[in-house]
DOMIRO-422547 format. One record per residue: residue in one letter; residue number from 0; x, y, z of N, C-alpha, C in turn. Coordinates in steps of 0.2 Angstrom, whole numbers, plus 5000, padded with zeros to 4 digits. Example, Ala and Ser with C-alpha at 12.3 -4.5 7.8 and 13.67 -1.06 7.14 Angstrom:
BEGIN
+---+-----+------+------+------+------+------+------+------+------+------+
! r !   k !  n_x !  n_y !  n_z ! ca_x ! ca_y ! ca_z !  c_x !  c_y !  c_z !
+---+-----+------+------+------+------+------+------+------+------+------+
! A !   0 ! 5066 ! 4972 ! 5039 ! 5062 ! 4978 ! 5039 ! 5066 ! 4984 ! 5039 !
! S !   1 ! 5064 ! 4989 ! 5035 ! 5068 ! 4995 ! 5036 ! 5064 ! 5000 ! 5039 !
+---+-----+------+------+------+------+------+------+------+------+------+
% end
This chain:
BEGIN
+---+-----+------+------+------+------+------+------+------+------+------+
! r !   k !  n_x !  n_y !  n_z ! ca_x ! ca_y ! ca_z !  c_x !  c_y !  c_z !
+---+-----+------+------+------+------+------+------+------+------+------+
! L !   0 ! 5069 ! 5076 ! 5093 ! 5065 ! 5071 ! 5095 ! 5068 ! 5064 ! 5093 !
! C !   1 ! 5067 ! 5059 ! 5098 ! 5069 ! 5052 ! 5096 ! 5063 ! 5049 ! 5094 !
! F !   2 ! 5063 ! 5046 ! 5088 ! 5057 ! 5043 ! 5085 ! 5054 ! 5038 ! 5089 !
! Q !   3 ! 5059 ! 5033 ! 5091 ! 5056 ! 5027 ! 5095 ! 5053 ! 5030 ! 5102 !
! C !   4 ! 5057 ! 5034 ! 5105 ! 5054 ! 5036 ! 5112 ! 5048 ! 5040 ! 5111 !
! S !   5 ! 5047 ! 5045 ! 5107 ! 5041 ! 5049 ! 5106 ! 5035 ! 5044 ! 5104 !
! K !   6 ! 5037 ! 5040 ! 5100 ! 5031 ! 5035 ! 5098 ! 5029 ! 5031 ! 5104 !
! Y !   7 ! 5033 ! 5028 ! 5107 ! 5032 ! 5024 ! 5113 ! 5028 ! 5028 ! 5118 !
! Y !   8 ! 5031 ! 5034 ! 5120 ! 5028 ! 5037 ! 5126 ! 5021 ! 5041 ! 5124 !
! K !   9 ! 5021 ! 5043 ! 5118 ! 5014 ! 5046 ! 5116 ! 5009 ! 5041 ! 5115 !
! S !  10 ! 5010 ! 5035 ! 5114 ! 5005 ! 5030 ! 5113 ! 5002 ! 5028 ! 5120 !
! G !  11 ! 5004 ! 5031 ! 5125 ! 5000 ! 5030 ! 5132 ! 5002 ! 5024 ! 5136 !
! K !  12 ! 5008 ! 5021 ! 5134 ! 5010 ! 5015 ! 5137 ! 5013 ! 5017 ! 5144 !
! P !  13 ! 5013 ! 5013 ! 5149 ! 5016 ! 5014 ! 5155 ! 5023 ! 5015 ! 5155 !
! T !  14 ! 5025 ! 5021 ! 5158 ! 5032 ! 5022 ! 5158 ! 5036 ! 5018 ! 5163 !
! Q !  15 ! 5041 ! 5014 ! 5161 ! 5045 ! 5010 ! 5166 ! 5052 ! 5014 ! 5167 !
! A !  16 ! 5053 ! 5019 ! 5164 ! 5059 ! 5023 ! 5165 ! 5058 ! 5029 ! 5170 !
! K !  17 ! 5062 ! 5030 ! 5175 ! 5061 ! 5035 ! 5180 ! 5062 ! 5042 ! 5177 !
! S !  18 ! 5067 ! 5043 ! 5173 ! 5069 ! 5050 ! 5170 ! 5068 ! 5050 ! 5162 !
! I !  19 ! 5063 ! 5053 ! 5160 ! 5062 ! 5054 ! 5153 ! 5064 ! 5061 ! 5151 !
! D !  20 ! 5068 ! 5062 ! 5147 ! 5071 ! 5068 ! 5145 ! 5066 ! 5071 ! 5139 !
! P !  21 ! 5062 ! 5077 ! 5141 ! 5057 ! 5079 ! 5136 ! 5060 ! 5081 ! 5129 !
! A !  22 ! 5067 ! 5082 ! 5129 ! 5070 ! 5084 ! 5123 ! 5069 ! 5079 ! 5118 !
! F !  23 ! 5069 ! 5073 ! 5120 ! 5069 ! 5067 ! 5116 ! 5062 ! 5064 ! 5115 !
! V !  24 ! 5057 ! 5067 ! 5119 ! 5050 ! 5064 ! 5119 ! 5045 ! 5069 ! 5116 !
! T !  25 ! 5045 ! 5075 ! 5119 ! 5040 ! 5080 ! 5117 ! 5042 ! 5086 ! 5114 !
! S !  26 ! 5047 ! 5090 ! 5117 ! 5049 ! 5096 ! 5116 ! 5054 ! 5097 ! 5110 !
! G !  27 ! 5058 ! 5092 ! 5109 ! 5063 ! 5092 ! 5104 ! 5070 ! 5094 ! 5106 !
! F !  28 ! 5075 ! 5093 ! 5103 ! 5082 ! 5094 ! 5105 ! 5084 ! 5101 ! 5103 !
! K !  29 ! 5086 ! 5105 ! 5108 ! 5088 ! 5112 ! 5106 ! 5096 ! 5114 ! 5107 !
! N !  30 ! 5099 ! 5110 ! 5112 ! 5106 ! 5112 ! 5114 ! 5110 ! 5108 ! 5109 !
! W !  31 ! 5112 ! 5110 ! 5103 ! 5116 ! 5107 ! 5099 ! 5123 ! 5107 ! 5100 !
! K !  32 ! 5125 ! 5111 ! 5105 ! 5133 ! 5111 ! 5107 ! 5134 ! 5105 ! 5110 !
! K !  33 ! 5130 ! 5102 ! 5114 ! 5131 ! 5096 ! 5118 ! 5127 ! 5090 ! 5115 !
! A !  34 ! 5126 ! 5090 ! 5108 ! 5122 ! 5085 ! 5105 ! 5125 ! 5078 ! 5106 !
! H !  35 ! 5132 ! 5078 ! 5104 ! 5135 ! 5071 ! 5104 ! 5135 ! 5068 ! 5111 !
! E !  36 ! 5136 ! 5072 ! 5116 ! 5136 ! 5070 ! 5123 ! 5129 ! 5068 ! 5125 !
! K !  37 ! 5124 ! 5072 ! 5123 ! 5117 ! 5070 ! 5125 ! 5114 ! 5064 ! 5121 !
! F !  38 ! 5116 ! 5063 ! 5115 ! 5114 ! 5058 ! 5111 ! 5117 ! 5051 ! 5114 !
! S !  39 ! 5123 ! 5051 ! 5116 ! 5126 ! 5045 ! 5119 ! 5123 ! 5044 ! 5125 !
! F !  40 ! 5122 ! 5049 ! 5129 ! 5118 ! 5048 ! 5136 ! 5111 ! 5045 ! 5135 !
! H !  41 ! 5108 ! 5047 ! 5130 ! 5101 ! 5045 ! 5128 ! 5101 ! 5038 ! 5126 !
! E !  42 ! 5106 ! 5036 ! 5122 ! 5106 ! 5029 ! 5119 ! 5107 ! 5024 ! 5125 !
! K !  43 ! 5110 ! 5026 ! 5131 ! 5111 ! 5022 ! 5136 ! 5105 ! 5022 ! 5141 !
! S !  44 ! 5101 ! 5027 ! 5141 ! 5096 ! 5028 ! 5146 ! 5090 ! 5022 ! 5146 !
! A !  45 ! 5087 ! 5022 ! 5151 ! 5082 ! 5016 ! 5152 ! 5076 ! 5018 ! 5148 !
! C !  46 ! 5074 ! 5024 ! 5147 ! 5068 ! 5025 ! 5143 ! 5069 ! 5024 ! 5136 !
! Y !  47 ! 5075 ! 5025 ! 5133 ! 5077 ! 5023 ! 5126 ! 5077 ! 5015 ! 5125 !
! K !  48 ! 5080 ! 5012 ! 5130 ! 5080 ! 5005 ! 5129 ! 5073 ! 5001 ! 5130 !
! V !  49 ! 5069 ! 5004 ! 5134 ! 5062 ! 5002 ! 5134 ! 5058 ! 5003 ! 5128 !
! A !  50 ! 5059 ! 5009 ! 5125 ! 5055 ! 5010 ! 5119 ! 5058 ! 5006 ! 5113 !
! V !  51 ! 5064 ! 5005 ! 5112 ! 5067 ! 5002 ! 5107 ! 5065 ! 4994 ! 5107 !
! T !  52 ! 5066 ! 4992 ! 5113 ! 5064 ! 4985 ! 5114 ! 5057 ! 4983 ! 5113 !
! T !  53 ! 5053 ! 4988 ! 5115 ! 5045 ! 4987 ! 5114 ! 5044 ! 4987 ! 5107 !
! A !  54 ! 5047 ! 4992 ! 5103 ! 5046 ! 4992 ! 5096 ! 5048 ! 4986 ! 5092 !
! A !  55 ! 5054 ! 4983 ! 5094 ! 5056 ! 4977 ! 5091 ! 5052 ! 4971 ! 5092 !
! Y !  56 ! 5049 ! 4971 ! 5098 ! 5044 ! 4965 ! 5099 ! 5038 ! 4966 ! 5096 !
! E !  57 ! 5035 ! 4972 ! 5095 ! 5029 ! 4974 ! 5093 ! 5028 ! 4974 ! 5085 !
! S !  58 ! 5034 ! 4975 ! 5082 ! 5034 ! 4976 ! 5075 ! 5033 ! 4969 ! 5072 !
! R !  59 ! 5029 ! 4968 ! 5066 ! 5028 ! 4962 ! 5063 ! 5034 ! 4960 ! 5059 !
! P !  60 ! 5035 ! 4953 ! 5059 ! 5041 ! 4951 ! 5055 ! 5040 ! 4953 ! 5048 !
! I !  61 ! 5046 ! 4953 ! 5044 ! 5045 ! 4956 ! 5037 ! 5042 ! 4951 ! 5033 !
! T !  62 ! 5042 ! 4944 ! 5035 ! 5038 ! 4939 ! 5031 ! 5031 ! 4940 ! 5031 !
! T !  63 ! 5028 ! 4942 ! 5037 ! 5021 ! 4944 ! 5038 ! 5019 ! 4950 ! 5034 !
! Q !  64 ! 5024 ! 4955 ! 5034 ! 5022 ! 4961 ! 5031 ! 5022 ! 4960 ! 5023 !
! L !  65 ! 5027 ! 4956 ! 5021 ! 5027 ! 4954 ! 5013 ! 5021 ! 4950 ! 5011 !
! S !  66 ! 5019 ! 4945 ! 5016 ! 5013 ! 4941 ! 5014 ! 5007 ! 4945 ! 5014 !
! S !  67 ! 5006 ! 4950 ! 5019 ! 5000 ! 4954 ! 5019 ! 5000 ! 4959 ! 5013 !
! A !  68 ! 5006 ! 4961 ! 5011 ! 5006 ! 4966 ! 5005 ! 5004 ! 4962 ! 4998 !
! A !  69 ! 5007 ! 4956 ! 4998 ! 5005 ! 4951 ! 4992 ! 4998 ! 4950 ! 4992 !
! R !  70 ! 4995 ! 4948 ! 4998 ! 4988 ! 4947 ! 4999 ! 4984 ! 4953 ! 4996 !
! S !  71 ! 4985 ! 4959 ! 4998 ! 4982 ! 4965 ! 4996 ! 4982 ! 4966 ! 4989 !
! Q !  72 ! 4988 ! 4965 ! 4986 ! 4989 ! 4966 ! 4979 ! 4985 ! 4960 ! 4975 !
! Q !  73 ! 4985 ! 4954 ! 4977 ! 4981 ! 4949 ! 4974 ! 4974 ! 4951 ! 4974 !
! A !  74 ! 4971 ! 4954 ! 4980 ! 4964 ! 4956 ! 4980 ! 4963 ! 4961 ! 4975 !
! E !  75 ! 4968 ! 4966 ! 4974 ! 4967 ! 4972 ! 4970 ! 4967 ! 4969 ! 4962 !
! N !  76 ! 4971 ! 4964 ! 4961 ! 4972 ! 4961 ! 4954 ! 4965 ! 4958 ! 4953 !
! R !  77 ! 4963 ! 4954 ! 4958 ! 4957 ! 4950 ! 4956 ! 4951 ! 4954 ! 4955 !
! A !  78 ! 4950 ! 4960 ! 4959 ! 4945 ! 4964 ! 4958 ! 4945 ! 4968 ! 4951 !
! S !  79 ! 4951 ! 4970 ! 4949 ! 4952 ! 4973 ! 4942 ! 4951 ! 4968 ! 4937 !
! L !  80 ! 4953 ! 4962 ! 4937 ! 4952 ! 4957 ! 4932 ! 4944 ! 4955 ! 4932 !
! L !  81 ! 4941 ! 4955 ! 4937 ! 4933 ! 4954 ! 4937 ! 4930 ! 4960 ! 4933 !
! K !  82 ! 4933 ! 4966 ! 4934 ! 4930 ! 4972 ! 4930 ! 4931 ! 4971 ! 4923 !
! I !  83 ! 4937 ! 4969 ! 4921 ! 4938 ! 4968 ! 4914 ! 4934 ! 4962 ! 4911 !
! I !  84 ! 4933 ! 4957 ! 4915 ! 4929 ! 4951 ! 4912 ! 4922 ! 4953 ! 4912 !
! G !  85 ! 4920 ! 4957 ! 4917 ! 4913 ! 4959 ! 4917 ! 4911 ! 4964 ! 4911 !
! G !  86 ! 4916 ! 4968 ! 4909 ! 4915 ! 4972 ! 4903 ! 4915 ! 4968 ! 4897 !
! E !  87 ! 4919 ! 4963 ! 4897 ! 4919 ! 4958 ! 4891 ! 4912 ! 4954 ! 4890 !
! I !  88 ! 4910 ! 4952 ! 4896 ! 4903 ! 4949 ! 4896 ! 4898 ! 4953 ! 4894 !
! F !  89 ! 4898 ! 4959 ! 4896 ! 4893 ! 4964 ! 4894 ! 4893 ! 4966 ! 4887 !
! L !  90 ! 4899 ! 4967 ! 4884 ! 4899 ! 4968 ! 4877 ! 4897 ! 4962 ! 4873 !
! A !  91 ! 4899 ! 4956 ! 4875 ! 4898 ! 4950 ! 4871 ! 4890 ! 4949 ! 4871 !
! R !  92 ! 4887 ! 4950 ! 4877 ! 4880 ! 4949 ! 4877 ! 4876 ! 4954 ! 4873 !
! Q !  93 ! 4878 ! 4960 ! 4873 ! 4875 ! 4965 ! 4869 ! 4877 ! 4964 ! 4861 !
! G !  94 ! 4881 ! 4960 ! 4860 ! 4883 ! 4959 ! 4853 ! 4887 ! 4965 ! 4850 !
! I !  95 ! 4891 ! 4968 ! 4854 ! 4895 ! 4974 ! 4853 ! 4902 ! 4972 ! 4852 !
! A !  96 ! 4906 ! 4974 ! 4847 ! 4913 ! 4973 ! 4846 ! 4917 ! 4975 ! 4852 !
! L !  97 ! 4922 ! 4971 ! 4854 ! 4926 ! 4973 ! 4859 ! 4931 ! 4978 ! 4857 !
! R !  98 ! 4934 ! 4977 ! 4851 ! 4940 ! 4980 ! 4848 ! 4937 ! 4985 ! 4843 !
! G !  99 ! 4941 ! 4991 ! 4842 ! 4940 ! 4996 ! 4837 ! 4946 ! 4995 ! 4832 !
! H ! 100 ! 4947 ! 5001 ! 4828 ! 4952 ! 5001 ! 4824 ! 4959 ! 5002 ! 4827 !
! D ! 101 ! 4959 ! 5005 ! 4833 ! 4965 ! 5007 ! 4837 ! 4964 ! 5003 ! 4844 !
! H ! 102 ! 4969 ! 5000 ! 4846 ! 4968 ! 4996 ! 4852 ! 4965 ! 5000 ! 4858 !
! R ! 103 ! 4967 ! 5007 ! 4858 ! 4965 ! 5011 ! 4864 ! 4958 ! 5014 ! 4863 !
! Q ! 104 ! 4955 ! 5013 ! 4857 ! 4949 ! 5016 ! 4855 ! 4943 ! 5011 ! 4855 !
! G ! 105 ! 4944 ! 5005 ! 4857 ! 4939 ! 5000 ! 4856 ! 4934 ! 5001 ! 4861 !
! N ! 106 ! 4928 ! 4997 ! 4860 ! 4923 ! 4998 ! 4865 ! 4925 ! 4995 ! 4872 !
! L ! 107 ! 4929 ! 4990 ! 4873 ! 4931 ! 4987 ! 4879 ! 4935 ! 4993 ! 4883 !
! D ! 108 ! 4940 ! 4996 ! 4879 ! 4944 ! 5000 ! 4882 ! 4940 ! 5006 ! 4885 !
! Q ! 109 ! 4935 ! 5009 ! 4881 ! 4931 ! 5014 ! 4883 ! 4927 ! 5013 ! 4889 !
! L ! 110 ! 4924 ! 5006 ! 4889 ! 4920 ! 5004 ! 4895 ! 4924 ! 5004 ! 4901 !
! L ! 111 ! 4930 ! 5001 ! 4900 ! 4935 ! 5001 ! 4906 ! 4937 ! 5008 ! 4909 !
! K ! 112 ! 4938 ! 5013 ! 4904 ! 4939 ! 5020 ! 4906 ! 4933 ! 5022 ! 4910 !
! Y ! 113 ! 4927 ! 5021 ! 4908 ! 4921 ! 5023 ! 4911 ! 4921 ! 5020 ! 4918 !
! K ! 114 ! 4922 ! 5014 ! 4919 ! 4922 ! 5010 ! 4925 ! 4927 ! 5013 ! 4930 !
! A ! 115 ! 4933 ! 5015 ! 4927 ! 4938 ! 5018 ! 4931 ! 4938 ! 5025 ! 4933 !
! E ! 116 ! 4933 ! 5029 ! 4931 ! 4932 ! 5036 ! 4933 ! 4931 ! 5037 ! 4940 !
! D ! 117 ! 4928 ! 5032 ! 4944 ! 4926 ! 5033 ! 4951 ! 4930 ! 5029 ! 4955 !
! N ! 118 ! 4935 ! 5025 ! 4952 ! 4939 ! 5020 ! 4956 ! 4946 ! 5021 ! 4955 !
! L ! 119 ! 4949 ! 5025 ! 4960 ! 4956 ! 5026 ! 4959 ! 4961 ! 5020 ! 4959 !
! S ! 120 ! 4960 ! 5015 ! 4962 ! 4964 ! 5009 ! 4962 ! 4963 ! 5006 ! 4955 !
! F ! 121 ! 4957 ! 5006 ! 4952 ! 4957 ! 5003 ! 4946 ! 4960 ! 5007 ! 4940 !
! T ! 122 ! 4960 ! 5013 ! 4941 ! 4963 ! 5018 ! 4936 ! 4970 ! 5017 ! 4937 !
! T ! 123 ! 4973 ! 5016 ! 4943 ! 4980 ! 5015 ! 4943 ! 4982 ! 5008 ! 4940 !
! W ! 124 ! 4978 ! 5003 ! 4942 ! 4979 ! 4997 ! 4939 ! 4979 ! 4996 ! 4932 !
! L ! 125 ! 4974 ! 5000 ! 4929 ! 4974 ! 5000 ! 4922 ! 4980 ! 5003 ! 4918 !
! S ! 126 ! 4982 ! 5009 ! 4922 ! 4988 ! 5012 ! 4919 ! 4994 ! 5008 ! 4919 !
! T ! 127 ! 4995 ! 5004 ! 4924 ! 5001 ! 5000 ! 4924 ! 5001 ! 4993 ! 4921 !
! K ! 128 ! 4995 ! 4990 ! 4921 ! 4994 ! 4983 ! 4919 ! 4989 ! 4982 ! 4913 !
! R ! 129 ! 4987 ! 4987 ! 4910 ! 4982 ! 4987 ! 4905 ! 4983 ! 4982 ! 4899 !
! G ! 130 ! 4989 ! 4982 ! 4896 ! 4990 ! 4979 ! 4890 ! 4990 ! 4971 ! 4891 !
! V ! 131 ! 4992 ! 4969 ! 4896 ! 4992 ! 4961 ! 4897 ! 4986 ! 4958 ! 4897 !
! H ! 132 ! 4980 ! 4961 ! 4900 ! 4974 ! 4958 ! 4900 ! 4969 ! 4960 ! 4895 !
! T ! 133 ! 4971 ! 4965 ! 4891 ! 4966 ! 4968 ! 4886 ! 4968 ! 4967 ! 4879 !
! F ! 134 ! 4973 ! 4963 ! 4878 ! 4975 ! 4961 ! 4871 ! 4970 ! 4956 ! 4868 !
! W ! 135 ! 4970 ! 4956 ! 4861 ! 4965 ! 4953 ! 4858 ! 4965 ! 4945 ! 4859 !
! D ! 136 ! 4971 ! 4942 ! 4860 ! 4971 ! 4935 ! 4862 ! 4968 ! 4933 ! 4869 !
! C ! 137 ! 4969 ! 4938 ! 4873 ! 4966 ! 4937 ! 4880 ! 4958 ! 4938 ! 4880 !
! Q ! 138 ! 4956 ! 4942 ! 4876 ! 4949 ! 4944 ! 4875 ! 4946 ! 4937 ! 4872 !
! N ! 139 ! 4949 ! 4935 ! 4866 ! 4946 ! 4929 ! 4863 ! 4946 ! 4923 ! 4868 !
! E ! 140 ! 4951 ! 4922 ! 4872 ! 4951 ! 4916 ! 4876 ! 4946 ! 4917 ! 4881 !
! T ! 141 ! 4945 ! 4923 ! 4884 ! 4939 ! 4924 ! 4889 ! 4932 ! 4923 ! 4886 !
! I ! 142 ! 4931 ! 4925 ! 4880 ! 4925 ! 4924 ! 4877 ! 4924 ! 4917 ! 4875 !
! S ! 143 ! 4929 ! 4913 ! 4873 ! 4928 ! 4906 ! 4871 ! 4927 ! 4902 ! 4878 !
! L ! 144 ! 4930 ! 4904 ! 4883 ! 4929 ! 4901 ! 4890 ! 4921 ! 4902 ! 4892 !
! M ! 145 ! 4919 ! 4908 ! 4890 ! 4912 ! 4909 ! 4892 ! 4907 ! 4905 ! 4888 !
! S ! 146 ! 4908 ! 4904 ! 4882 ! 4903 ! 4901 ! 4878 ! 4903 ! 4893 ! 4879 !
+---+-----+------+------+------+------+------+------+------+------+------+
% end
């Protein structure tokens, strides 16, 4: 199968090419003895040119893809930070210590683990970026900003 051709013609778009070889669109290529010849012919065919040209014009520019990826990462980071700050606010209002004897066994850390049980993205975020936002100096700064 040709990826571009099968994607284009399976999407239900109108076919502008007269001869569409099913080996490159639906059934798959089987005659490997003449593969080089058939591939060269297919690259010059009208159906291939239409599919590739359409894919090139329809795909989003890389800058748009990068900005949307950055936007989604910012949203995930914001949501995760709000969970951490919410945990700090909860513990501070209850008068419960945030830290324990060990950094990973403190009340804040246990609360965040509990919050992450049903949220896969927060679990992943905590496993990769936990230390930066849960160190004692960040906790103290957050609490001082709240007071």
